[in-house]
N, C-alpha and C positions, 0 to 999 in steps of 0.2 A: 449700638442697635441699628442706627441708620446704615452703617456699612454692611451689616448682615443682609438687610432687605434690598440694598442696591445689588448685591451679589445674587440674591434670589430672583430679582427682576431680570437680571442679565440672562440667567440660565432658563428661567421659566419662559422668557420671551420666545426662544426657539422651540421649546418643548410643545407649545400649544398648537403650532401650525407647521411642524417640521416636515410633514409629508405632503402638504398641500402646495399648490402653486400660488404665487402672489405677484402683483404687478408693481412697476415703479410708480411713484406718486404722481408724476407728470402725465401718466396715462390713465388717470382715475376715471375720466369720462368714457373709457373703453372697457371698463371692468364688467364682470358678470358676478352672479351670486356665488360662483365657484372659486373666485379668486379673492385675495386680500392684499391691500396695500401695506407698505411699511408702516404707515401711520395707524391703520386699523389693527395690525398685529401688536404694535407697541401699546396702543390704548387698552386692548384686551388684556395684555400682560400686566399693565399697571393696575387695572381694576382687580384682577385676580390676586395679585400679590398684596395689594392693600386690603382686600377682603380677608386674606389669610392673617395679616397682621392684626386686623381688628378682632378676628375670632380668638386670637391668642392673647389679646389684651382687652377683654370685655369691659364695658361700662355697666355698673350695677343697674342703672335705670334704662339703659338703651343697648340692646343686643342685636347684632346683625345675624341674619340667617346663615346657616352653614352653606358653604360654596358647593355647587354641584354643576355638572355639565348641562343639566336640564334647566336650571334656573339661576344663571349667574347674574350679577348686577350689570346692567347694560349701559349705565351712565354714571359719571362721577357724582352727579347730583343725587341720584337714588341711593348710592352707596354711602355718601356723606351724611345724608339725612337719616338713613337707617341707623347710623352709628351715633351721630351727635344730636339728632332730633330736629324738628321743624324750625327751631329758633336760631339755628346756626347757619351761617352763610357758607355755601360751598365755593364761593368765588375764587379764593386763593388756591384751593385744591385744583380747581379747573384750570386756573392760570398756570399752575406748576406743570400739569399734564400737557398743556399747550406748548410751553417752553420746551419740554422734552421731545414731543413729537415733531415740532418745527425744526429743531436741531437735527433730528433723524432725517426728515425730508430733505433738508438742505444739503445733505451729502450727495444727492442726485442733482441738486439745482445750483449749488455754489461752484463756480468754475475753478476755485482753488482746490477742490477735492473731487469734483465730479469726474475728472479725467485721471485721477490718481488711481492706478491699478490696484495698489495695496488696500485702498479704501473699500474695494469691492471684491477682493480675492480674484481678480482677473489676471490673465497673462501669466499663469503659473506663479503668481506672487504670493505663495503661501507663507513663506518665512516672513516677508515684509508685512503681510496682512496680519499675521499673528503678533508681530512686534507692535503694530499699531494698536491691536486690542490690549496688549499688555500696558503700553504707554498710557492709553486712555483710561484703563482701569485704575492705574496708579494715580492718574490725575484726578479722577473722581474721588478716590479715597482721600487724597490730600486736600481737595477742595472742601470736602465735608468736615475733615478735622479742623480746617482753618475757618470754618463757618461761612464759606462762600458757596451757598447752596444753589444760587442761580447758575453759577459757573459749573457746578457739579451736574446740574440737570442738562446743560448744553453738552457737556462732555459725555454724559451717559447716553444721550440721544444719538450722538455720532457713533459711539461704541456699538450700540444696539443695531444700527444700520449695517455696519461692517460685519457684525456677527450674523445677522440675518442673511447677508449676501454670501457668506461662506456656504451655507446650505443651498442657496438658490443658484449660485454661479459655478458651483463645482459639481462633480459627480458623486459626492458623498452618499447620497440616497441611492443612486444607480448601482453602486458597488455593494448594496445589500444592507446599508445602515439605516433602514427605514424607521426603526423605533429607537435608535440610540443617538445621543449627542456625542460630540467629540470632546472628551474631558480635558484635552490638552490645549484647547483654545484659550488664549489670554493667560496662559501659565508660563512662567519663566522656564526656559529649557524644555518646553513641552514638545513631544514627538507627535506630530499630526498624522503620521502614517507614511506610506510609500508615496513620495512626491514625484510627479513627472518632470523630467528635465526638459527645458525648452527645446532641446534638439530631438526629443523622443517623439516619433509619430504617434498620434493618439486616435486619429479617425481618418476615414476616407473623405476627401473633399468632394462634395456633391457638385461644386461648380456654382458660379454666381448666377447662372440662368435657371438653376433648379428651383421649382416651385414647392417641392417637398423634399425633405431630407430626414429619413428615418433609418434607425438601426445601422448607422455608419461608424459607430465606435468600434475600434479594433478589439478583437476578442481578448488579446493578452492583457489589455487594460482592465477588463472586467475580471478575468481569471486571477490576476495578481493583485487585485484591489489597489490599483494605482490611482492616486488622486490627481485630477487634472482640471484645468479651467480654460476658458476660451479667451480669445483676443477681440478687442474692439478698436476701431479707428481712433486716433488722437490721444491714446493713453500714454501716461508717463510713469516713470519709476519714482522712488522716494527722493531721488536727487534731481528730479525735474527733467530727466532725459527721456526722449521718446522711446516707446517700446513698440517694436514692429514684429509681426509674425515672421519667423525665419522662413525665407523662400525655399521652396522645393521640399518642404516637410509637411506631412499630413497632420496639421494642427487645426484647431477649431476656432472659427470666428463665432462669437456669440450672436452677432446680428449684423446684417448689412442693410442699410436703409437708403434707397435711391431717392425717395422723397417721402413726405409724411404718410405714414401708415402703409407704405408698400415695402415691406421688410422681408428679407429672406433669412431664415435660420439655417446657417450652414452646418451647425452641429447642435441641433435643436434640443437634445436632452440636457445640455448644460445649463441653459438659461431658463429658469423656472419662474422668473418674475416677468411674465409677458402679458 
């Protein structure tokens, strides 16, 4: 049963905000009401999946209200008390959510993974990114079977971050998949679609001095539904080797930052967590 709801959480996580922009956790202070952090998306998904579980396993003396977009449970405390009553403490439930969301946030903060391109689906690392999802998914299931639930929460948090970044750091939405999830993510042998080769030009370089960069994606990328993602400075592949944007090819930098908060989006459509 636990395995089923971990899977539900993984897929529901991207379903709720797949077409909206969200921002990295470390930029939380610059967010607006129109954006969502990795942590906020993950917390919302946990509460909605937990609500669904509680609805399917009602307590005779304590029933939760049906989940709806107009009146979701907005805190772990409210949901927990609605199901278990006022005499039950939600502390462990809240701690479990905190463990999962902290592991999610650390994918951007921990230097061992923050520069790993596959952890963010950057630098055309779609195959490696999907392998990371598959490995983490298997690790979550194994940890649950072995009773190592804290480890499972940490692994699930990492998985969800990478899954969220597929939709944020690629052009999946821009090639028309505004309402659909990619069913092959985290699936062994899954075909993610047409993937851009690192030597394939994908956009017109606006130049590092450009203050705006719009509609610079090459038309054949859109017409042929080719998946592409951008490059960032200092990223490495799964073997720890540096990944550099091939010179002389129109590929996309996700972001160039000269110093704090003076950033130029060279291929702005790709990076939706801004």
